[in-house]
C-alpha positions in Angstrom: -1.0 14.2 31.2 0.3 10.7 31.3 -0.5 7.6 33.3 -0.4 3.8 33.0 -3.0 1.5 31.7 -3.7 -1.8 33.3 -0.7 -4.0 32.7 1.8 -1.2 33.0 1.5 0.3 29.5 2.2 4.0 29.4 -0.4 6.4 27.9 -0.2 10.1 27.3 -3.2 12.4 27.5 -3.7 16.0 26.3 -4.7 18.8 28.7 -6.8 21.5 27.1 -8.2 24.8 28.2 -11.6 25.7 26.8 -11.6 29.4 25.8 -15.3 29.6 24.7 -15.5 33.3 25.7 -13.7 35.6 28.3 -16.2 34.6 31.0 -15.0 31.0 30.9 -11.2 31.7 30.7 -10.8 30.0 34.1 -12.6 26.8 33.2 -10.4 23.8 32.7 -11.4 20.6 31.1 -9.3 17.5 31.2 -9.4 15.2 28.1 -8.0 11.7 28.2 -6.8 10.7 24.7 -5.8 7.1 24.5 -3.8 5.7 21.6 -5.1 2.1 21.5 -3.9 -1.0 19.7 -5.0 -0.6 16.1 -6.8 -3.1 13.9 -8.9 -3.4 10.7 -12.0 -1.3 10.5 -14.6 0.1 8.2 -13.8 2.5 5.3 -15.7 5.8 5.1 -15.4 8.3 2.3 -15.4 11.2 4.7 -16.1 12.3 8.3 -19.5 11.0 9.4 -21.4 12.8 12.1 -22.6 10.3 14.7 -26.3 10.0 15.6 -25.7 11.6 18.9 -24.6 12.2 21.6 -26.8 15.2 22.4 -27.2 17.4 25.4 -23.8 19.1 25.9 -20.2 19.7 24.8 -18.1 16.6 24.3 -15.5 16.9 27.0 -13.9 13.4 27.1 -13.8 10.2 25.1 -12.8 6.7 26.3 -12.8 3.3 24.8 -13.1 -0.2 26.2 -13.1 -3.0 23.7 -15.9 -2.3 21.2 -17.5 0.3 23.5 -16.9 4.0 22.9 -17.9 6.4 25.7 -18.4 10.1 25.4 -18.5 12.4 28.5 -20.5 15.6 28.0 -20.9 18.8 30.0 -24.6 18.7 30.7 -25.6 15.5 28.9 -23.9 12.9 31.0 -22.4 9.8 29.4 -23.2 8.3 26.0 -22.3 4.9 24.8 -21.8 3.7 21.2 -21.2 0.0 20.4 -21.0 0.5 16.6 -18.0 2.8 16.1 -20.1 5.9 16.8 -22.8 5.3 14.2 -25.4 5.5 16.9 -25.3 6.6 20.6 -27.5 6.0 23.6 -27.5 7.9 26.9 -26.3 5.7 29.8 -27.1 7.9 32.8 -29.2 5.8 35.1 -28.0 6.7 38.6 -25.7 9.4 37.2 -27.2 12.3 39.2 -24.6 14.8 37.9 -24.4 15.2 34.1 -21.4 17.5 34.0 -18.9 14.8 33.1 -15.3 16.2 32.7 -13.2 13.0 32.8 -13.6 9.2 32.1 -11.2 6.4 32.9 -11.4 2.7 32.7 -9.9 -0.1 34.8 -10.9 -3.6 33.7 -14.7 -3.7 33.8 -14.9 -0.6 36.0 -15.8 2.7 34.3 -15.2 5.9 36.4 -16.7 9.3 35.6 -15.4 12.5 37.2 -18.0 15.2 37.3 -18.3 19.0 37.9 -19.7 19.2 41.4 -20.9 15.6 41.7 -17.8 13.7 42.5 -17.0 10.3 41.1 -19.4 7.7 39.7 -18.8 4.1 39.0 -20.4 1.8 36.5 -19.6 -1.9 36.4 -21.9 -2.7 33.4 -20.7 -0.4 30.6 -22.7 2.6 31.9 -26.1 0.8 32.2 -26.3 1.9 35.8 -24.1 4.2 37.9 -23.5 4.7 41.6 -21.8 7.6 43.3 -18.6 6.5 45.0 -17.7 9.6 47.0 -17.3 8.4 50.6 -14.4 10.5 51.9 -14.3 12.6 48.7 -14.8 16.0 50.3 -14.3 17.9 47.1 -16.7 16.9 44.3 -15.3 19.0 41.5 -13.2 16.2 39.9 -11.1 17.4 36.9 -8.9 14.4 36.3 -8.7 10.7 37.0 -5.7 8.4 36.6 -5.0 4.8 37.6 -1.8 3.1 38.8 -2.4 -0.6 39.5 -5.1 -0.8 42.1 -4.8 2.9 43.0 -7.3 5.4 41.6 -6.3 9.0 41.9 -8.7 12.0 41.5 -7.4 15.5 40.9 -9.9 18.2 42.0 -10.4 21.9 41.7 -9.1 23.4 45.0 -9.4 20.1 46.8 -6.1 18.5 45.8 -5.6 14.8 45.2 -7.7 12.0 46.6 -6.8 8.3 46.6 -9.0 5.2 46.5 -7.6 1.7 46.8 -11.0 -0.1 46.5 -12.5 1.1 43.2 -13.9 4.3 44.7 -15.8 2.8 47.6 -13.8 5.1 50.0 -11.5 8.0 49.4 -8.8 9.7 51.4 -7.3 13.0 50.8 -3.6 12.6 50.1 -2.5 16.2 50.3 0.2 16.3 52.9 2.8 18.6 51.5 0.5 19.5 48.6 0.3 23.3 49.2 -1.7 24.0 46.1 -4.9 22.2 45.7 -5.9 23.3 42.2 -4.7 20.1 40.5 -4.6 20.4 36.7 -2.8 17.2 35.7 -1.7 13.9 37.1 0.9 11.5 35.6 2.7 8.4 36.8 6.2 7.1 36.1 6.9 3.9 38.0 6.4 4.6 41.7 6.4 8.3 41.1 3.2 10.3 41.0 3.4 13.8 39.7 0.7 16.5 40.1 0.6 19.6 38.0 -1.2 22.6 39.6 -2.4 26.0 38.6 -0.1 28.3 40.5 1.8 25.8 42.6 3.9 24.1 40.0 4.7 20.4 40.2 4.5 18.1 43.2 5.9 14.6 43.6 4.7 11.7 45.7 6.7 8.5 45.9 4.2 6.8 48.3 0.9 6.9 46.4 0.1 10.4 47.5 0.6 9.9 51.3 3.1 12.8 51.2 4.0 15.3 48.6 6.9 17.6 48.0 7.1 20.5 45.7 9.7 19.9 43.0 9.9 23.3 41.4 13.6 24.3 41.4 14.1 26.1 38.2 10.4 26.0 37.3 9.8 29.7 36.9 6.2 29.4 35.8 4.0 27.5 38.2 0.8 27.3 36.0 1.4 23.7 34.9 -1.2 22.6 32.4 0.2 19.4 31.1 2.8 16.7 32.0 4.2 14.0 29.8 7.0 11.5 30.2 9.6 10.1 27.8 12.0 7.7 29.4 13.8 9.6 32.2 12.6 12.9 30.8 9.6 14.7 32.4 8.1 17.6 30.5 5.8 20.3 31.9 3.7 22.5 29.6 2.8 25.8 31.2 0.4 28.6 30.6 2.6 31.4 29.5 5.9 29.9 30.5 6.4 27.4 27.7 8.0 24.0 28.3 10.3 22.9 31.2 12.4 19.7 31.4 13.4 17.6 34.3 15.8 14.7 34.0 15.8 13.8 37.7 12.1 13.3 38.6 11.4 17.0 39.1 14.2 17.8 41.5 15.4 20.4 39.1 13.9 22.0 36.0 15.2 24.0 33.1 13.2 26.0 30.6 13.6 24.5 27.1 12.0 27.2 25.0 14.7 28.1 22.5 12.7 28.7 19.3 9.4 28.3 21.1 7.9 31.6 20.2 4.5 30.9 21.8 4.7 30.0 25.5 1.0 29.1 26.0 1.4 25.3 25.7 -1.9 23.4 25.7 -0.8 19.9 24.8 2.4 17.8 24.6 2.8 14.5 22.8 5.8 12.3 22.0 6.6 10.1 19.0 9.9 8.4 19.3 12.5 11.1 19.6 10.1 13.9 18.5 8.4 16.1 21.1 5.4 18.1 19.8 3.8 21.1 21.6 0.4 22.4 20.7 0.0 26.0 21.6 -2.8 28.6 21.8 -2.4 30.9 18.7 1.1 29.6 17.9 0.3 26.3 16.2 2.6 23.3 16.6 6.3 23.3 17.6 8.7 20.4 17.2 11.8 19.5 19.2 14.1 16.6 18.3 16.5 17.1 21.2 14.3 16.8 24.3 13.2 20.5 24.1 16.7 22.1 23.9 15.5 23.8 20.7 12.2 24.1 19.0 11.0 25.0 15.5 7.5 26.0 14.4 6.1 23.3 12.1 3.0 25.0 10.7 3.2 24.9 6.9 -0.3 24.3 5.8 -1.7 24.6 9.3 -4.1 27.4 8.7 -5.5 27.5 12.2 -3.0 28.0 15.0 -5.4 27.3 18.0 -4.2 23.7 18.6 -6.2 22.1 21.4 -5.4 18.5 20.9 -2.7 16.3 19.4 -2.7 12.5 18.8 -0.5 10.1 16.9 -1.0 7.0 14.9 2.3 5.5 13.8 4.1 8.2 11.8 1.0 10.3 11.4 0.3 13.3 13.6 -3.3 14.7 14.0 -4.1 18.2 15.3 -7.5 19.3 16.5 -8.0 23.0 16.3 -10.5 25.6 17.5 -12.3 26.5 14.3 -10.0 24.9 11.7 -11.0 21.2 12.2 -8.5 18.4 12.0 -5.1 18.6 10.3 -2.8 15.7 9.4 1.0 15.7 9.0 2.8 12.6 7.7 6.3 14.1 8.0 6.6 15.2 11.6 4.8 18.4 11.2 6.9 19.8 8.3 3.7 20.1 6.3 0.0 19.8 7.2 -3.2 19.2 5.2 -6.7 19.7 6.4 -8.7 16.4 6.5 -12.2 17.9 7.0 -14.4 16.4 4.3 -17.8 15.9 6.0 -16.6 17.5 9.2 -19.4 20.1 9.6 -18.2 21.4 13.0 -14.6 22.6 12.9 -14.3 23.3 16.7 -12.4 20.1 17.6 -11.6 19.9 21.3 -10.7 16.2 21.5 -9.3 13.4 19.3 -9.1 9.7 20.0 -8.4 6.6 18.1 -10.4 3.4 18.4 -9.6 0.5 16.2 -9.2 1.8 12.7 -11.3 4.9 13.3 -10.4 8.5 14.4 -13.0 10.2 16.5 -13.3 14.0 16.9 -15.2 15.5 19.8 -16.6 18.9 18.8 -18.1 21.9 20.6 -21.8 21.5 21.2 -22.6 19.3 18.2 -21.6 15.7 18.3 -18.8 13.2 17.8 -17.5 12.7 14.2 -15.9 9.5 12.9 -13.5 8.9 10.0 -11.7 5.8 9.0 -7.9 6.1 9.4 -7.5 3.9 6.3 -9.2 6.5 4.2 -6.9 9.2 5.6 -3.5 7.5 6.0 -3.4 4.4 3.7 0.2 3.3 3.0 2.1 5.2 0.4 4.2 3.0 -1.8 7.3 4.4 -3.4 9.0 2.4 -6.1 12.7 3.2 -5.4 14.3 1.4 -8.3 13.9 -1.4 -10.8 16.3 -3.6 -12.6 15.4 -4.5 -16.2 15.7 -8.1 -17.5 19.0 -8.7 -19.3 17.4 -10.8 -22.1 14.1 -12.0 -23.3 14.4 -15.5 -21.8 16.2 -14.3 -18.6 14.6 -13.9 -15.1 16.9 -11.4 -13.4 14.6 -8.4 -13.0 14.2 -6.7 -9.6 11.8 -4.2 -8.0 12.6 -2.3 -4.8 9.9 -0.5 -2.9 9.5 1.5 0.3 6.2 1.9 2.2 5.5 4.9 4.3 2.7 6.8 6.1 0.9 3.6 7.3 1.3 2.0 10.7 4.1 -0.6 10.9 4.5 -3.5 10.5 3.8 -3.9 6.8 3.0 -7.1 5.0 3.4 -7.6 1.2 1.6 -9.6 -1.4 3.0 -9.6 -4.9 1.3 -10.9 -8.1 2.1 -12.9 -10.0 4.5 -15.1 -8.1 3.0 -14.9 -4.6 6.1 -13.1 -3.2 5.7 -11.8 0.4 8.9 -9.8 0.7 9.3 -6.0 0.5 11.6 -6.3 -2.5 11.4 -8.9 -5.2 14.0 -10.4 -7.6 14.3 -13.2 -10.1 11.6 -11.6 -12.3 10.9 -12.3 -15.9 9.6 -9.6 -18.2 6.0 -8.8 -17.2 3.6 -6.7 -15.2 3.8 -7.0 -11.4 1.6 -5.6 -8.7 2.0 -5.4 -4.9 -0.5 -4.9 -2.2 0.9 -3.4 1.0 -1.1 -3.9 4.2 -0.1 -1.9 7.3 -0.5 -2.7 10.9 -3.9 -1.0 10.9 -5.2 -3.2 8.1 -5.1 -0.3 5.6 -4.1 -1.4 2.1 -2.6 0.2 -1.0 -1.6 -1.2 -4.3 1.1 -0.3 -6.9 2.2 -1.9 -10.2 5.4 -1.9 -12.2 6.3 -3.3 -15.6 9.6 -5.1 -16.0 11.1 -4.8 -19.5 14.2 -6.1 -21.2 17.2 -3.8 -20.7 18.2 -1.5 -23.6 20.8 -3.1 -26.0 24.5 -2.8 -25.0 25.5 -1.9 -28.6 24.6 1.2 -30.8 22.5 -1.1 -33.0 20.2 -4.1 -32.4 17.4 -6.1 -33.8 14.5 -3.6 -34.3 11.8 -6.2 -34.7 11.1 -9.8 -35.4 7.8 -10.8 -37.1 6.2 -13.7 -38.8 5.7 -13.3 -42.6 2.3 -12.8 -44.1 1.9 -16.5 -45.0 3.1 -17.7 -41.6 5.9 -19.7 -43.2 9.0 -17.9 -41.7 10.3 -15.2 -39.4 11.5 -11.8 -40.6 14.3 -10.1 -38.7 14.7 -6.3 -39.3 17.3 -4.0 -37.9 18.0 -0.3 -38.1 21.3 0.0 -39.9 23.7 2.6 -38.4 25.6 5.0 -40.6 29.1 3.5 -40.7 32.1 3.3 -42.9 33.7 0.4 -41.0 30.9 -2.2 -40.7 31.1 -4.6 -43.5 28.4 -7.1 -42.5 25.8 -8.2 -39.9 25.4 -11.7 -38.4 22.0 -13.0 -37.4 21.8 -15.5 -34.5 18.9 -17.8 -33.4 18.5 -19.5 -30.0 18.9 -23.2 -30.5 17.8 -24.1 -27.0 21.3 -24.6 -25.8 22.7 -21.3 -27.0 22.7 -18.8 -29.8 24.0 -20.1 -33.2 24.7 -18.1 -36.3 22.0 -18.3 -39.1 23.3 -16.0 -41.8 25.8 -13.2 -42.5 24.2 -10.2 -44.3 26.4 -7.7 -46.1 26.2 -4.0 -45.0 25.2 -3.1 -48.5 22.2 -5.5 -48.5 18.7 -4.7 -47.3 18.5 -4.6 -43.5 16.0 -7.4 -43.3 16.3 -11.2 -43.4 13.7 -14.0 -43.7 14.5 -17.1 -41.6 12.7 -20.1 -43.2 11.8 -21.8 -40.0 8.3 -22.9 -39.0 6.7 -20.1 -36.8 3.7 -22.3 -36.1 5.4 -24.6 -33.6 6.9 -22.2 -31.1 8.4 -18.8 -30.6 12.0 -17.9 -31.6 14.7 -15.7 -30.1 17.1 -13.7 -32.3 20.2 -11.5 -31.8 22.5 -9.6 -34.1 26.1 -8.6 -34.2 28.2 -6.3 -36.5 31.4 -7.2 -38.1 34.0 -4.5 -38.8 37.3 -5.5 -40.5 36.8 -9.1 -39.4 36.2 -8.2 -35.7 32.7 -9.1 -34.5 30.9 -7.0 -31.8 29.1 -8.4 -28.8 25.6 -9.7 -29.5 22.7 -7.4 -29.1 19.8 -8.0 -26.8 17.4 -10.6 -27.9 14.0 -10.3 -29.6 11.3 -13.0 -29.3 8.5 -13.7 -31.8 5.0 -14.3 -30.7 3.5 -17.8 -30.9 -0.3 -17.9 -31.0 -2.5 -20.9 -30.0 -6.2 -21.3 -30.0 -8.3 -23.8 -28.0 -12.0 -24.5 -27.6 -12.7 -25.6 -24.0 -16.2 -24.3 -24.4 -17.3 -24.4 -28.0 -18.0 -22.4 -30.0 -15.9 -19.8 -28.0 -12.3 -19.6 -29.1 -9.6 -19.1 -26.4 -6.5 -17.4 -27.8 -3.2 -17.5 -25.8 0.2 -16.3 -26.8 3.6 -15.4 -25.3 4.7 -11.8 -24.7 6.6 -10.1 -27.5 10.1 -9.4 -26.0 12.5 -6.8 -27.3 10.7 -3.5 -26.7 8.0 -2.2 -24.3 4.6 -3.3 -25.3 1.4 -1.5 -24.2 -1.3 -3.3 -26.1 -1.9 -6.5 -28.0 -4.3 -6.2 -31.0 -6.4 -9.2 -32.0 -6.4 -9.6 -35.8 -9.3 -11.4 -37.4 -9.6 -12.7 -41.0 -13.2 -13.9 -41.4 -14.1 -16.4 -44.1 -10.4 -17.0 -44.9 -10.2 -14.0 -47.4 -6.9 -12.6 -46.1 -8.8 -9.4 -45.2 -7.3 -8.7 -41.7 -9.0 -6.3 -39.3 -8.4 -5.4 -35.7 -11.4 -7.0 -34.0 -10.3 -6.2 -30.4 -7.3 -5.5 -28.1 -6.0 -6.3 -24.6 -3.5 -4.4 -22.5 0.0 -5.7 -22.0 0.1 -8.1 -19.0 -2.8 -10.1 -20.4 -2.0 -12.9 -22.8 -5.4 -14.4 -23.1 -8.4 -13.4 -25.2 -11.8 -15.2 -25.6 -13.8 -14.8 -28.8 -17.2 -15.8 -27.3 -19.1 -15.5 -30.6 -16.9 -16.4 -33.5 -18.4 -16.8 -37.0 -19.7 -20.2 -37.9 -17.4 -20.4 -40.9 -13.6 -20.3 -41.1 -11.8 -17.6 -39.1 -8.0 -16.9 -38.9 -6.4 -15.1 -35.9 -3.1 -13.3 -35.4 -1.7 -11.1 -32.7 -0.3 -7.7 -33.5 1.9 -5.2 -31.6 2.8 -1.7 -32.5 6.5 -0.7 -32.4 7.2 2.4 -30.2 9.7 3.7 -32.9 9.1 2.3 -36.4 11.9 0.3 -38.0 13.5 1.7 -41.2 14.4 -1.0 -43.7 17.3 0.3 -45.8 20.2 -0.5 -48.1 22.4 2.4 -46.9 21.4 4.8 -44.3 20.1 7.5 -44.2 17.9 6.5 -47.2 15.1 4.2 -45.9 13.5 1.7 -48.3 10.5 1.1 -46.2 9.0 1.5 -42.7 7.8 -1.3 -40.5 5.4 -0.3 -37.7 4.0 -3.5 -36.3 5.0 -7.1 -35.6 2.7 -10.1 -35.9 2.4 -13.6 -34.6 1.8 -16.8 -36.6 -1.6 -17.4 -38.1 -4.0 -19.8 -36.5 -7.0 -21.1 -38.4 -10.3 -22.2 -36.8 -13.1 -23.9 -38.5 -16.7 -23.3 -37.4 -18.9 -25.8 -35.6 -16.3 -26.4 -33.0 -13.7 -27.8 -35.4 -10.2 -26.3 -35.0 -6.6 -27.5 -35.1 -7.1 -29.3 -31.8 -9.9 -31.3 -33.4 -7.6 -32.1 -36.3 -4.9 -33.2 -33.9 -7.1 -35.8 -32.3 -7.6 -37.5 -35.7 -3.8 -37.7 -36.4 -1.7 -40.6 -35.2 2.0 -41.5 -35.7 3.4 -45.0 -35.1 5.7 -46.4 -34.1 7.0 -43.4 -32.2 9.9 -43.4 -31.2 11.3 -45.0 -34.4 14.6 -45.4 -36.3 13.2 -43.1 -39.0 10.6 -45.3 -40.5 7.0 -44.6 -39.3 3.4 -44.3 -40.5 1.3 -41.1 -40.4 -2.4 -41.9 -40.3 -5.0 -39.1 -40.7 -8.8 -38.9 -40.1 -11.6 -38.9 -42.6 -11.6 -35.0 -42.7 -8.1 -34.8 -44.2 -8.3 -35.7 -47.8 -5.3 -33.7 -49.0 -2.4 -32.6 -46.9 1.3 -31.7 -46.7 3.7 -33.2 -44.2 6.8 -31.3 -43.0 9.4 -32.3 -40.4 11.3 -29.6 -38.6 14.3 -29.9 -36.2 14.2 -28.1 -32.9 15.8 -25.0 -34.5 12.8 -24.7 -36.7 14.6 -25.8 -39.9 12.6 -27.9 -42.4 14.3 -31.3 -43.0 11.6 -33.2 -44.8 8.5 -32.4 -47.0 6.0 -34.6 -48.8 2.4 -34.4 -50.1 -0.3 -37.0 -49.8 -4.0 -37.6 -50.7 -4.5 -40.8 -48.8 -5.5 -41.4 -45.2 -2.3 -43.3 -44.4 1.3 -42.6 -45.6 4.6 -44.2 -44.7 7.5 -41.9 -44.0 11.1 -43.0 -44.2 13.8 -40.5 -43.3 17.5 -40.6 -42.5 17.9 -38.1 -39.8 20.2 -37.8 -36.7 18.9 -39.0 -33.5 16.8 -36.5 -31.6 13.4 -34.8 -31.2 11.6 -33.4 -34.2 8.3 -31.7 -34.9 6.0 -33.2 -37.6 3.5 -30.8 -39.1 0.5 -31.8 -41.1 -1.1 -28.9 -43.1 -4.6 -29.1 -44.7 -7.2 -26.6 -45.7 -8.6 -27.0 -42.2 -5.4 -25.9 -40.5 -2.1 -27.2 -39.2 -1.3 -29.9 -36.7 2.0 -30.3 -34.9 3.1 -33.5 -33.2 6.4 -34.6 -31.7 8.4 -37.5 -33.2 11.5 -39.1 -31.8 14.3 -40.6 -33.9 16.4 -43.2 -32.1 
């Protein structure tokens, strides 16, 4: 069936025949299944049986705001105001408890009963009043509303119309030669009635007169009607589906491929038309019924009594098989019955973010749609970063299954788009929220792209004394390469550092200061004087330690860049004995570690990373001279009792700064012996001196620029910036 909600919105409903046993084969029950606007709701791990309603089979479900009503055959009407967790009978004044249909118009709730006519409640079911004046047939099987017009379809009494909320009724059966009305549906000013044995009738004047519109309708047992645009579909008992494109004037059977013609329900999703059949399962047509195909893979119960849709998700209620879900237009199905202890599902409806199932003789069950159909995130493709210090990575994703529209929240970076670009190497996560409020999360790592040459830097690491960086590369077997050239990033570009002969060891120590910042390196090969393109870059790790909450030590470092990293190991050297052990680890994506209870004496820290494929240091391949399996950061020393290199820095002053090259370095009382080094921004040492006093004068002749001055004592190292003008 189909009709219109207040405001003109079209709804579709499912017409079902209860085949409880052969004695009841003639009993017809109309179920109104509304697909309501969806919103956030509660999550439940499985189906939950509601506390009630009791007293009869659940024949119809209807919602109004936060109120959920259940009509039962023998128990009357029940109301739940908490998503079905608890129910209360609301039957005061409802003298007939055989409720077969419910419909809502504004604050008016109408109940159609088996032999009692129509009842009206204006207070959410607290009290009811019979509104049957003029309603000469009290066996009301269906109710539908069009504006201010309320129509009642009866068993053998035809159609009745009320224009005053049921206060008075008038039979509107002129021309309606069959009074066993099974379904009513509305399209604009056209009112259609489906009958058992009389086919389809059309009224264009609110039921005042009817005309049979059955030309071509060879089966007149019409159980369901549904509308899609200008197409009117009729589901029949034993005759399959018929289509009319001219408001019923003519019909044509559209059953090619529909091998079961006992159609119990019809529902539409976009250009897809679904038919639920008795014993034949579900059929799909993508061309307005011209051809059908069975879509039952995984649908182990073929008694389909109800169909309902949420976005791209199709639910089927079956007689004995429970509820099935298809997320791909019926191509495959999966049972979603965890906790559903009664599998005879005769009605399905959606309220908010919850799916309700009305079952035979037991109760109503509820399940969160978010728990069943949370968005599925597919990572379509990624673009790696071209270099360690680049930000040109990309991630492309596609959400599905959930209800559109989708919103996106990426971390880090606070992106809100479906796809993201301009990414640096790192770990990224996205939370997708669908129109129902259901969320899912996915994560993706962005690494540096593989090198464009057959050789590259294998690893860069700080030496064991934290006085330089070691560059190691795997040497390819070659008769043409005569040397390799190492490059270091100067801040404005890569500049050559050294040329290493092919016959030399495939490792080089760059005597720069690793304790002031990280460094980027690349390598090239030279064959007969022709230099190759530069490889991808590798970046060393630079470790710093602070004490915002002494005595806890906060370690921070930059990511190693050059190969995929899965874990960072925290190396500890307690009591300054050069006995390093792995004291803890963190996963890649985290560059912070807190040592909450460090020893009271001296402790040294380093960060270590394992290489996916160990580096082979060699003179001539394939004979390796050694294997390198890890890379390490600089060493950072921390003194107990809250004294670390930050404390040392606070006692160091340099003046004047800027200067022309002549300045004073003054140290605190804790620095009795120390070494002073000055490094340019490429990490090269340009000055060195030793002192035992608290104040020393430095006089250097250096080009104008920014330099790093390092003071090294037994308590650690301190770096400060100096400017030569």
